DOGUGU-160568 format. One line per 10 residues: number of its first residue (from 1); for each residue z, x, y of N, C-alpha, C, O, CB. Coordinates in nm, 2 decimals. Glycine has a CB too. Example, Ala and Ser with C-alpha at 12.3 -4.5 7.8 and 13.67 -1.06 7.14 Angstrom:
REM DOGUGU-160568
1) 0.78 1.32 -0.57 0.78 1.23 -0.45 0.78 1.32 -0.33 0.85 1.42 -0.33 0.90 1.13 -0.45 | 0.71 1.28 -0.22 0.71 1.37 -0.11 0.79 1.29 0.00 0.80 1.34 0.11 0.57 1.41 -0.06
END
This chain:
REM DOGUGU-160568
1) 7.99 7.98 2.35 7.87 8.06 2.34 7.93 8.19 2.28 8.04 8.24 2.30 7.79 8.08 2.48 | 7.84 8.25 2.19 7.91 8.38 2.14 7.86 8.49 2.23 7.75 8.49 2.28 7.87 8.41 1.97 | 7.95 8.58 2.24 7.93 8.70 2.32 7.83 8.81 2.25 7.86 8.83 2.14 8.07 8.76 2.35 | 7.73 8.86 2.30 7.65 8.97 2.24 7.67 9.11 2.29 7.69 9.12 2.41 7.51 8.93 2.25 | 7.67 9.21 2.20 7.68 9.33 2.27 7.56 9.37 2.32 7.46 9.37 2.26 7.74 9.43 2.19 | 7.58 9.42 2.46 7.45 9.46 2.56 7.44 9.60 2.57 7.37 9.66 2.65 7.46 9.39 2.72 | 7.53 9.68 2.48 7.52 9.83 2.48 7.62 9.88 2.58 7.68 9.81 2.67 7.36 9.88 2.52 | 7.64 10.04 2.57 7.73 10.09 2.66 7.67 10.10 2.79 7.75 10.13 2.88 7.77 10.22 2.61 | 7.55 10.08 2.83 7.52 10.10 2.97 7.50 9.99 3.04 7.40 9.97 3.11 7.42 10.18 2.98 | 7.61 9.91 3.04 7.61 9.81 3.12 7.67 9.84 3.24 7.76 9.93 3.25 7.68 9.70 3.06
11) 7.63 9.80 3.34 7.67 9.83 3.49 7.76 9.71 3.56 7.75 9.59 3.52 7.52 9.85 3.59 | 7.83 9.74 3.64 7.89 9.64 3.73 7.79 9.59 3.82 7.73 9.68 3.89 8.02 9.69 3.80 | 7.76 9.46 3.83 7.66 9.42 3.92 7.71 9.31 4.03 7.80 9.23 4.01 7.54 9.35 3.84 | 7.65 9.33 4.16 7.54 9.41 4.20 7.62 9.54 4.27 7.75 9.56 4.28 7.44 9.33 4.31 | 7.53 9.62 4.32 7.60 9.75 4.40 7.52 9.74 4.55 7.40 9.72 4.56 7.56 9.93 4.30 | 7.59 9.77 4.64 7.55 9.79 4.77 7.45 9.92 4.76 7.49 10.02 4.71 7.66 9.80 4.87 | 7.32 9.91 4.83 7.22 10.01 4.84 7.24 10.08 4.95 7.21 10.02 5.05 7.09 9.97 4.83 | 7.28 10.19 4.97 7.31 10.29 5.06 7.20 10.41 5.08 7.12 10.44 5.00 7.43 10.34 5.02 | 7.21 10.48 5.20 7.16 10.61 5.21 7.26 10.73 5.23 7.32 10.74 5.34 7.08 10.59 5.31 | 7.27 10.80 5.16 7.36 10.93 5.16 7.31 11.03 5.25 7.21 11.09 5.23 7.38 10.99 5.02
21) 7.37 11.06 5.34 7.34 11.18 5.44 7.40 11.30 5.45 7.53 11.30 5.47 7.34 11.14 5.56 | 7.34 11.41 5.43 7.41 11.53 5.41 7.34 11.63 5.51 7.25 11.60 5.59 7.41 11.57 5.26 | 7.38 11.75 5.50 7.33 11.87 5.59 7.29 11.99 5.51 7.37 12.08 5.49 7.43 11.91 5.69 | 7.17 11.98 5.46 7.12 12.08 5.35 7.05 12.20 5.44 6.96 12.20 5.52 7.01 12.01 5.24 | 7.11 12.31 5.38 7.06 12.44 5.47 7.06 12.43 5.61 7.16 12.45 5.68 6.92 12.49 5.44 | 6.95 12.40 5.67 6.95 12.37 5.81 6.90 12.27 5.85 6.85 12.28 5.97 6.89 12.45 5.87 | 6.91 12.15 5.79 6.85 12.03 5.81 6.92 11.92 5.75 7.00 11.93 5.66 6.73 12.03 5.76 | 6.88 11.79 5.80 6.94 11.66 5.77 6.88 11.64 5.63 6.77 11.68 5.61 6.91 11.54 5.87 | 6.95 11.57 5.54 6.89 11.53 5.42 6.95 11.41 5.37 7.07 11.39 5.39 6.89 11.63 5.32 | 6.85 11.33 5.29 6.90 11.21 5.27 6.87 11.15 5.12 6.77 11.19 5.06 6.86 11.13 5.37
31) 6.95 11.07 5.08 6.94 11.04 4.92 6.99 10.87 4.91 7.08 10.82 4.97 7.05 11.15 4.82 | 6.90 10.81 4.82 6.96 10.67 4.79 7.08 10.65 4.70 7.09 10.71 4.59 6.85 10.60 4.74 | 7.16 10.58 4.74 7.30 10.57 4.67 7.35 10.43 4.63 7.37 10.35 4.71 7.41 10.64 4.77 | 7.37 10.42 4.52 7.43 10.28 4.49 7.56 10.29 4.39 7.62 10.19 4.35 7.30 10.19 4.42 | 7.59 10.39 4.37 7.73 10.40 4.30 7.84 10.44 4.39 7.88 10.56 4.40 7.73 10.51 4.19 | 7.89 10.34 4.47 7.97 10.37 4.59 8.08 10.25 4.59 8.05 10.13 4.55 7.88 10.37 4.73 | 8.21 10.28 4.63 8.31 10.18 4.63 8.42 10.24 4.73 8.44 10.36 4.75 8.37 10.16 4.48 | 8.49 10.13 4.79 8.61 10.16 4.86 8.73 10.21 4.76 8.75 10.14 4.66 8.65 10.04 4.94 | 8.80 10.31 4.79 8.91 10.37 4.70 9.06 10.37 4.76 9.16 10.39 4.70 8.88 10.52 4.66 | 9.06 10.36 4.88 9.19 10.36 4.96 9.18 10.29 5.08 9.07 10.28 5.14 9.24 10.49 5.00
41) 9.30 10.23 5.11 9.31 10.16 5.22 9.36 10.26 5.34 9.28 10.29 5.43 9.40 10.05 5.20 | 9.48 10.32 5.34 9.51 10.40 5.44 9.56 10.56 5.41 9.66 10.58 5.34 9.61 10.33 5.51 | 9.49 10.66 5.45 9.36 10.65 5.52 9.26 10.61 5.43 9.25 10.63 5.31 9.33 10.78 5.58 | 9.15 10.54 5.52 9.03 10.48 5.45 8.95 10.59 5.38 8.92 10.70 5.43 8.93 10.39 5.54 | 8.93 10.53 5.24 8.86 10.63 5.17 8.74 10.55 5.09 8.75 10.44 5.06 8.95 10.71 5.08 | 8.64 10.63 5.06 8.54 10.58 4.97 8.52 10.69 4.87 8.55 10.81 4.88 8.41 10.54 5.03 | 8.46 10.62 4.76 8.41 10.72 4.64 8.28 10.69 4.60 8.22 10.58 4.62 8.50 10.70 4.50 | 8.23 10.81 4.55 8.09 10.79 4.51 8.05 10.88 4.41 8.09 11.00 4.42 7.99 10.79 4.61 | 7.94 10.84 4.30 7.92 10.91 4.21 7.79 10.98 4.24 7.70 10.91 4.27 7.92 10.84 4.10 | 7.77 11.13 4.23 7.66 11.21 4.28 7.62 11.28 4.17 7.71 11.36 4.13 7.69 11.29 4.38
51) 7.50 11.27 4.10 7.45 11.38 3.99 7.47 11.53 4.06 7.42 11.57 4.16 7.27 11.35 3.95 | 7.55 11.60 3.98 7.58 11.75 4.00 7.44 11.83 4.03 7.44 11.95 4.08 7.67 11.81 3.87 | 7.33 11.77 4.00 7.22 11.86 4.00 7.14 11.82 4.13 7.04 11.88 4.17 7.13 11.86 3.87 | 7.18 11.71 4.20 7.10 11.68 4.35 7.14 11.77 4.44 7.24 11.84 4.44 7.12 11.54 4.42 | 7.04 11.77 4.54 7.05 11.87 4.65 7.17 11.82 4.74 7.24 11.89 4.81 6.90 11.88 4.75 | 7.18 11.69 4.73 7.28 11.63 4.84 7.42 11.65 4.77 7.53 11.63 4.83 7.25 11.45 4.88 | 7.43 11.68 4.64 7.55 11.73 4.59 7.61 11.85 4.64 7.72 11.87 4.70 7.53 11.73 4.47 | 7.51 11.95 4.60 7.54 12.08 4.67 7.58 12.10 4.81 7.67 12.17 4.85 7.44 12.16 4.65 | 7.49 12.01 4.90 7.52 12.00 5.03 7.66 11.96 5.07 7.73 12.03 5.15 7.44 11.92 5.08 | 7.70 11.84 5.01 7.83 11.79 5.04 7.94 11.86 4.99 8.05 11.84 5.04 7.83 11.68 5.01
61) 7.93 11.95 4.88 8.02 12.04 4.83 8.05 12.16 4.95 8.16 12.20 4.98 7.96 12.09 4.69 | 7.93 12.20 4.98 7.91 12.33 5.07 7.99 12.29 5.21 8.09 12.35 5.24 7.73 12.37 5.11 | 7.95 12.18 5.28 7.99 12.14 5.41 8.12 12.06 5.42 8.18 12.06 5.52 7.88 12.07 5.47 | 8.15 11.98 5.31 8.26 11.90 5.32 8.24 11.78 5.39 8.34 11.71 5.41 8.36 11.96 5.38 | 8.12 11.74 5.43 8.09 11.64 5.50 7.97 11.54 5.47 7.87 11.59 5.42 8.07 11.69 5.62 | 7.98 11.42 5.49 7.85 11.36 5.45 7.87 11.21 5.52 7.97 11.17 5.58 7.83 11.36 5.28 | 7.75 11.14 5.51 7.75 11.02 5.58 7.72 10.90 5.49 7.65 10.94 5.40 7.66 11.03 5.70 | 7.74 10.77 5.50 7.69 10.67 5.42 7.63 10.57 5.52 7.70 10.52 5.61 7.79 10.61 5.32 | 7.49 10.52 5.50 7.43 10.44 5.58 7.37 10.32 5.50 7.32 10.33 5.39 7.32 10.52 5.65 | 7.41 10.21 5.56 7.37 10.09 5.53 7.24 10.05 5.58 7.22 10.04 5.70 7.46 10.00 5.57
71) 7.13 10.03 5.50 6.99 10.00 5.56 6.98 9.84 5.53 7.05 9.78 5.45 6.85 10.10 5.46 | 6.90 9.78 5.60 6.85 9.64 5.59 6.73 9.63 5.49 6.66 9.72 5.45 6.80 9.60 5.74 | 6.72 9.51 5.46 6.63 9.46 5.35 6.45 9.53 5.41 6.36 9.56 5.35 6.65 9.25 5.35 | 6.47 9.53 5.54 6.33 9.60 5.58 6.32 9.74 5.54 6.22 9.80 5.54 6.30 9.59 5.75 | 6.44 9.80 5.51 6.42 9.94 5.48 6.42 9.99 5.32 6.44 10.11 5.28 6.53 10.01 5.55 | 6.39 9.88 5.25 6.36 9.88 5.10 6.30 10.01 5.06 6.35 10.09 4.99 6.28 9.76 5.06 | 6.16 10.02 5.11 6.08 10.10 5.07 6.10 10.25 5.10 6.09 10.33 5.01 5.98 10.06 5.11 | 6.15 10.29 5.23 6.20 10.41 5.28 6.32 10.46 5.19 6.33 10.57 5.15 6.24 10.40 5.42 | 6.42 10.37 5.17 6.56 10.40 5.11 6.51 10.42 4.96 6.58 10.50 4.90 6.68 10.26 5.14 | 6.41 10.36 4.90 6.37 10.39 4.76 6.31 10.53 4.76 6.35 10.61 4.68 6.27 10.28 4.71
81) 6.22 10.56 4.86 6.15 10.68 4.85 6.26 10.81 4.87 6.24 10.91 4.81 6.04 10.67 4.96 | 6.36 10.80 4.95 6.45 10.92 4.98 6.51 10.93 4.84 6.56 11.04 4.81 6.57 10.89 5.10 | 6.51 10.82 4.74 6.59 10.83 4.61 6.47 10.89 4.50 6.51 10.90 4.38 6.66 10.67 4.57 | 6.35 10.91 4.54 6.24 10.95 4.45 6.22 11.09 4.46 6.20 11.16 4.36 6.11 10.87 4.47 | 6.23 11.14 4.59 6.20 11.29 4.61 6.32 11.35 4.64 6.41 11.30 4.72 6.09 11.31 4.71 | 6.33 11.48 4.58 6.46 11.57 4.62 6.43 11.66 4.73 6.33 11.71 4.76 6.49 11.67 4.50 | 6.55 11.67 4.80 6.57 11.74 4.91 6.53 11.91 4.87 6.51 12.00 4.96 6.72 11.72 4.97 | 6.52 11.94 4.75 6.50 12.07 4.72 6.37 12.11 4.73 6.35 12.23 4.75 6.54 12.08 4.59 | 6.27 12.02 4.73 6.13 12.02 4.74 6.07 11.95 4.85 5.95 11.97 4.88 6.07 11.98 4.62 | 6.14 11.86 4.92 6.07 11.76 5.03 6.18 11.76 5.15 6.30 11.73 5.14 6.04 11.57 4.96
91) 6.12 11.80 5.27 6.22 11.77 5.38 6.21 11.65 5.43 6.11 11.60 5.48 6.20 11.85 5.49 | 6.33 11.58 5.44 6.34 11.43 5.47 6.39 11.41 5.60 6.40 11.29 5.65 6.42 11.35 5.37 | 6.42 11.52 5.67 6.50 11.51 5.81 6.40 11.43 5.90 6.46 11.37 5.99 6.54 11.66 5.89 | 6.29 11.42 5.91 6.22 11.35 6.01 6.18 11.20 5.98 6.10 11.15 6.05 6.10 11.42 6.04 | 6.25 11.15 5.88 6.22 11.01 5.84 6.30 10.91 5.93 6.26 10.79 5.93 6.26 10.99 5.70 | 6.40 10.94 6.00 6.49 10.87 6.07 6.51 10.93 6.20 6.49 11.05 6.22 6.61 10.87 6.00 | 6.55 10.82 6.28 6.62 10.87 6.42 6.78 10.89 6.39 6.85 10.80 6.36 6.60 10.77 6.54 | 6.81 11.02 6.42 6.96 11.05 6.37 7.04 11.05 6.49 7.00 11.05 6.61 6.98 11.20 6.30 | 7.17 11.04 6.46 7.29 11.06 6.57 7.41 11.12 6.48 7.41 11.11 6.36 7.33 10.91 6.65 | 7.50 11.17 6.56 7.61 11.25 6.50 7.74 11.19 6.57 7.73 11.15 6.69 7.59 11.43 6.52
101) 7.86 11.17 6.50 7.97 11.14 6.55 8.06 11.27 6.57 8.03 11.36 6.64 8.03 11.04 6.47 | 8.17 11.26 6.49 8.26 11.39 6.50 8.23 11.50 6.41 8.28 11.61 6.42 8.40 11.37 6.48 | 8.15 11.46 6.30 8.13 11.56 6.20 7.97 11.61 6.21 7.88 11.53 6.21 8.16 11.50 6.05 | 7.95 11.75 6.22 7.79 11.78 6.25 7.73 11.80 6.10 7.61 11.83 6.09 7.78 11.94 6.34 | 7.81 11.77 5.99 7.75 11.79 5.87 7.72 11.66 5.81 7.70 11.65 5.69 7.84 11.88 5.79 | 7.73 11.55 5.89 7.72 11.40 5.84 7.62 11.34 5.93 7.66 11.27 6.03 7.86 11.32 5.85 | 7.47 11.37 5.91 7.38 11.29 5.99 7.37 11.16 5.97 7.36 11.12 5.85 7.25 11.34 5.99 | 7.39 11.07 6.07 7.37 10.93 6.04 7.23 10.88 6.10 7.16 10.94 6.18 7.49 10.85 6.11 | 7.20 10.75 6.05 7.07 10.68 6.06 7.09 10.59 6.18 7.18 10.51 6.18 7.02 10.58 5.94 | 7.01 10.60 6.30 7.01 10.51 6.39 6.96 10.36 6.35 7.01 10.26 6.40 6.94 10.57 6.49
111) 6.85 10.36 6.27 6.78 10.25 6.22 6.88 10.16 6.14 6.85 10.04 6.13 6.66 10.28 6.15 | 6.98 10.21 6.07 7.07 10.14 5.99 7.20 10.08 6.05 7.27 10.15 6.12 7.11 10.24 5.88 | 7.21 9.94 6.03 7.32 9.87 6.11 7.45 9.91 6.09 7.54 9.86 6.17 7.32 9.74 6.09 | 7.50 9.99 6.00 7.63 10.03 5.97 7.60 10.19 5.90 7.53 10.22 5.81 7.71 9.90 5.87 | 7.68 10.27 5.98 7.71 10.42 5.92 7.85 10.45 5.95 7.92 10.40 6.03 7.62 10.53 6.00 | 7.87 10.55 5.84 8.01 10.58 5.84 7.99 10.74 5.81 7.90 10.78 5.74 8.11 10.49 5.72 | 8.09 10.82 5.87 8.09 10.96 5.85 8.21 10.99 5.77 8.32 10.94 5.79 8.09 11.03 5.97 | 8.20 11.07 5.69 8.33 11.11 5.62 8.35 11.25 5.57 8.25 11.32 5.55 8.35 11.02 5.50 | 8.49 11.29 5.55 8.51 11.43 5.52 8.54 11.42 5.35 8.60 11.33 5.30 8.65 11.50 5.61 | 8.50 11.52 5.29 8.53 11.53 5.16 8.67 11.56 5.14 8.71 11.66 5.20 8.45 11.62 5.10
121) 8.76 11.48 5.05 8.89 11.53 5.04 8.91 11.56 4.88 9.01 11.62 4.85 9.00 11.44 5.10 | 8.83 11.51 4.78 8.84 11.54 4.66 8.73 11.51 4.57 8.67 11.41 4.57 8.95 11.49 4.62 | 8.71 11.62 4.48 8.60 11.61 4.39 8.64 11.61 4.23 8.71 11.69 4.18 8.51 11.72 4.42 | 8.59 11.49 4.16 8.63 11.48 4.03 8.52 11.50 3.94 8.43 11.41 3.93 8.69 11.35 4.01 | 8.51 11.62 3.86 8.39 11.66 3.78 8.39 11.57 3.66 8.49 11.56 3.58 8.40 11.82 3.74 | 8.27 11.51 3.65 8.24 11.43 3.52 8.12 11.52 3.45 8.07 11.62 3.50 8.19 11.26 3.56 | 8.09 11.46 3.33 7.99 11.54 3.26 7.87 11.55 3.32 7.81 11.66 3.30 7.96 11.48 3.14 | 7.80 11.45 3.40 7.68 11.50 3.47 7.69 11.46 3.61 7.61 11.51 3.69 7.55 11.43 3.41 | 7.78 11.37 3.66 7.81 11.36 3.80 7.93 11.39 3.84 8.03 11.39 3.76 7.78 11.25 3.85 | 7.96 11.41 3.98 8.09 11.43 4.03 8.11 11.29 4.10 8.02 11.23 4.15 8.11 11.56 4.13
131) 8.25 11.25 4.10 8.29 11.16 4.19 8.37 11.20 4.30 8.48 11.24 4.30 8.35 11.07 4.13 | 8.28 11.20 4.41 8.32 11.25 4.56 8.41 11.15 4.63 8.36 11.04 4.65 8.20 11.28 4.65 | 8.53 11.18 4.66 8.60 11.10 4.75 8.62 11.14 4.88 8.67 11.25 4.90 8.71 11.07 4.70 | 8.57 11.07 4.99 8.55 11.10 5.11 8.66 11.01 5.21 8.69 10.89 5.18 8.41 11.07 5.13 | 8.70 11.07 5.30 8.80 10.99 5.41 8.69 10.96 5.52 8.61 11.04 5.56 8.93 11.10 5.49 | 8.69 10.82 5.56 8.60 10.77 5.66 8.67 10.81 5.80 8.78 10.76 5.83 8.58 10.61 5.65 | 8.60 10.89 5.86 8.65 10.92 6.00 8.58 10.86 6.13 8.61 10.89 6.25 8.65 11.08 6.02 | 8.48 10.78 6.08 8.42 10.71 6.19 8.32 10.63 6.12 8.26 10.68 6.03 8.37 10.80 6.29 | 8.30 10.49 6.17 8.23 10.41 6.15 8.15 10.33 6.26 8.20 10.28 6.36 8.29 10.36 6.08 | 8.02 10.32 6.24 7.94 10.29 6.37 7.85 10.17 6.35 7.77 10.17 6.25 7.86 10.41 6.42
141) 7.84 10.07 6.45 7.74 9.97 6.44 7.70 9.95 6.58 7.73 10.03 6.67 7.79 9.85 6.38 | 7.63 9.82 6.60 7.60 9.77 6.75 7.66 9.63 6.74 7.68 9.57 6.63 7.41 9.76 6.80 | 7.67 9.59 6.86 7.74 9.44 6.88 7.66 9.33 6.82 7.71 9.23 6.78 7.75 9.41 7.05 | 7.52 9.37 6.80 7.43 9.24 6.73 7.45 9.24 6.60 7.38 9.17 6.53 7.27 9.25 6.73 | 7.55 9.33 6.54 7.56 9.34 6.41 7.69 9.28 6.37 7.72 9.25 6.25 7.54 9.47 6.37 | 7.79 9.26 6.48 7.91 9.23 6.46 7.93 9.06 6.49 7.86 8.99 6.56 7.99 9.34 6.57 | 8.04 9.02 6.43 8.09 8.88 6.46 8.24 8.89 6.49 8.30 8.95 6.40 8.06 8.78 6.34 | 8.30 8.85 6.60 8.45 8.87 6.62 8.48 9.02 6.59 8.58 9.05 6.52 8.54 8.77 6.52 | 8.39 9.12 6.64 8.43 9.26 6.64 8.41 9.33 6.49 8.44 9.45 6.48 8.58 9.26 6.69 | 8.37 9.26 6.40 8.37 9.31 6.26 8.23 9.30 6.20 8.17 9.19 6.22 8.48 9.24 6.18
151) 8.17 9.40 6.11 8.05 9.37 6.06 8.01 9.25 5.97 8.07 9.21 5.87 8.03 9.48 5.99 | 7.89 9.17 6.04 7.86 9.06 5.96 7.75 9.09 5.86 7.64 9.13 5.90 7.84 8.95 6.04 | 7.78 9.06 5.73 7.68 9.07 5.62 7.55 9.01 5.66 7.45 9.07 5.63 7.72 9.01 5.49 | 7.55 8.89 5.72 7.43 8.81 5.75 7.35 8.90 5.86 7.23 8.92 5.84 7.47 8.67 5.81 | 7.41 8.93 5.96 7.33 9.02 6.07 7.29 9.14 6.01 7.18 9.18 6.03 7.42 9.05 6.19 | 7.38 9.21 5.93 7.32 9.33 5.89 7.23 9.34 5.79 7.15 9.43 5.79 7.41 9.41 5.85 | 7.22 9.23 5.69 7.11 9.20 5.61 7.09 9.31 5.52 6.98 9.37 5.53 6.99 9.16 5.69 | 7.18 9.35 5.44 7.18 9.47 5.35 7.12 9.42 5.23 7.10 9.30 5.22 7.33 9.54 5.33 | 7.08 9.50 5.13 7.04 9.48 5.00 7.11 9.54 4.89 7.19 9.64 4.91 6.91 9.52 4.99 | 7.10 9.49 4.77 7.18 9.54 4.64 7.10 9.59 4.54 6.98 9.57 4.53 7.26 9.42 4.58
161) 7.16 9.66 4.46 7.09 9.72 4.35 7.16 9.66 4.21 7.28 9.67 4.19 7.11 9.88 4.37 | 7.07 9.60 4.13 7.13 9.58 4.01 7.06 9.68 3.89 6.94 9.71 3.90 7.11 9.43 3.97 | 7.14 9.73 3.79 7.10 9.78 3.69 7.15 9.74 3.56 7.26 9.70 3.56 7.11 9.91 3.71 | 7.08 9.75 3.44 6.98 9.84 3.41 6.84 9.79 3.45 6.74 9.85 3.43 7.00 9.88 3.28 | 6.84 9.66 3.51 6.68 9.62 3.53 6.62 9.69 3.66 6.50 9.67 3.68 6.67 9.46 3.56 | 6.71 9.77 3.74 6.65 9.86 3.86 6.58 9.76 3.96 6.46 9.78 3.99 6.54 9.98 3.79 | 6.66 9.66 4.00 6.58 9.57 4.11 6.70 9.58 4.24 6.82 9.61 4.23 6.55 9.40 4.05 | 6.62 9.54 4.34 6.68 9.54 4.48 6.70 9.37 4.48 6.63 9.29 4.41 6.56 9.61 4.62 | 6.80 9.34 4.57 6.83 9.20 4.59 6.88 9.17 4.74 6.96 9.26 4.79 6.94 9.15 4.47 | 6.85 9.08 4.81 6.90 9.04 4.93 7.02 8.97 4.91 7.04 8.93 4.79 6.81 8.96 5.01
171) 7.12 8.95 5.00 7.24 8.89 4.99 7.24 8.73 5.00 7.16 8.67 5.08 7.32 8.95 5.11 | 7.30 8.67 4.93 7.30 8.52 4.94 7.39 8.44 5.02 7.43 8.48 5.13 7.31 8.47 4.81 | 7.43 8.34 4.98 7.54 8.24 5.10 7.66 8.28 5.05 7.68 8.35 4.95 7.53 8.04 5.09 | 7.75 8.24 5.13 7.89 8.25 5.13 7.94 8.16 5.03 7.88 8.05 5.03 7.95 8.22 5.25 | 8.02 8.16 4.93 8.07 8.10 4.83 8.22 8.07 4.84 8.27 7.99 4.76 8.04 8.18 4.71 | 8.29 8.13 4.92 8.42 8.13 4.94 8.49 8.23 5.01 8.43 8.31 5.07 8.46 8.13 4.85 | 8.61 8.23 5.01 8.70 8.32 5.10 8.81 8.37 5.01 8.88 8.30 4.94 8.77 8.23 5.23 | 8.81 8.53 5.03 8.91 8.61 4.95 9.04 8.58 5.00 9.06 8.54 5.11 8.88 8.77 4.98 | 9.13 8.60 4.93 9.29 8.59 4.95 9.32 8.45 5.02 9.40 8.44 5.10 9.34 8.73 5.06 | 9.24 8.35 4.98 9.25 8.23 5.02 9.21 8.11 4.94 9.28 8.01 4.95 9.18 8.23 5.13
181) 9.12 8.12 4.87 9.08 7.99 4.79 9.15 7.99 4.66 9.14 7.89 4.59 8.92 7.97 4.77 | 9.21 8.09 4.63 9.30 8.08 4.50 9.46 8.01 4.53 9.55 7.99 4.44 9.32 8.24 4.44 | 9.47 7.99 4.65 9.62 7.95 4.69 9.63 7.80 4.62 9.74 7.79 4.56 9.65 7.95 4.87 | 9.57 7.73 4.62 9.59 7.58 4.55 9.63 7.60 4.41 9.72 7.54 4.36 9.45 7.48 4.55 | 9.55 7.70 4.33 9.57 7.73 4.19 9.70 7.80 4.17 9.77 7.77 4.07 9.47 7.82 4.15 | 9.75 7.89 4.28 9.87 7.97 4.28 9.97 7.87 4.30 10.07 7.88 4.23 9.88 8.08 4.39 | 9.96 7.76 4.39 10.07 7.68 4.41 10.09 7.59 4.30 10.21 7.57 4.26 10.06 7.60 4.53 | 9.99 7.53 4.24 9.99 7.45 4.12 10.06 7.52 4.01 10.15 7.46 3.94 9.86 7.41 4.08 | 10.01 7.66 3.97 10.07 7.71 3.86 10.21 7.77 3.88 10.29 7.78 3.79 9.98 7.81 3.79 | 10.24 7.82 4.00 10.35 7.89 4.04 10.40 7.82 4.17 10.37 7.87 4.28 10.33 8.04 4.05
191) 10.46 7.72 4.14 10.52 7.64 4.26 10.64 7.72 4.32 10.67 7.70 4.44 10.58 7.49 4.20 | 10.72 7.82 4.25 10.82 7.88 4.31 10.80 8.02 4.40 10.88 8.08 4.48 10.89 7.90 4.21 | 10.67 8.06 4.36 10.63 8.17 4.43 10.55 8.16 4.58 10.44 8.10 4.58 10.53 8.24 4.33 | 10.61 8.20 4.68 10.55 8.17 4.79 10.45 8.25 4.86 10.40 8.21 4.97 10.64 8.15 4.87
END
């Protein structure tokens, strides 16, 4: 089959849909966030792209702290809402039950099965967004969302974002195991490498 040019706005899909928490002026603020990735193992860090014009961007740059909260599929509407309205015009602090860990500028959402608090360690300025890199200083969940002490994606029941079609998706079935399923191919193609 021939490849077709789909244009320069091709996105890597899918992306985890999260809620970015910050402390704006004197209140908690939230924004829907899809452009998020893990960027370092030790210390644990994640990176995210946030538009420089967003209230969340200004709040994070000012306080140097933020949270990333993973909502369930039952939270699609409220997650989408916090991405539709700006903290510059709307107070979103009362939407969720909040809790705090070590960082007072990183409000976390009790209703989310997984929340992480982060301190800002680096900002990369891009033409319209900044790539904000944060060190994870705490991660919080509940026993009911864990299997063998680690977050269980089926129990958490997160949702994903695809672009440019702008749709939310639930998580499907397990199709394999990372760092394991390729071992037979490795052995067959590289018998001398252990």
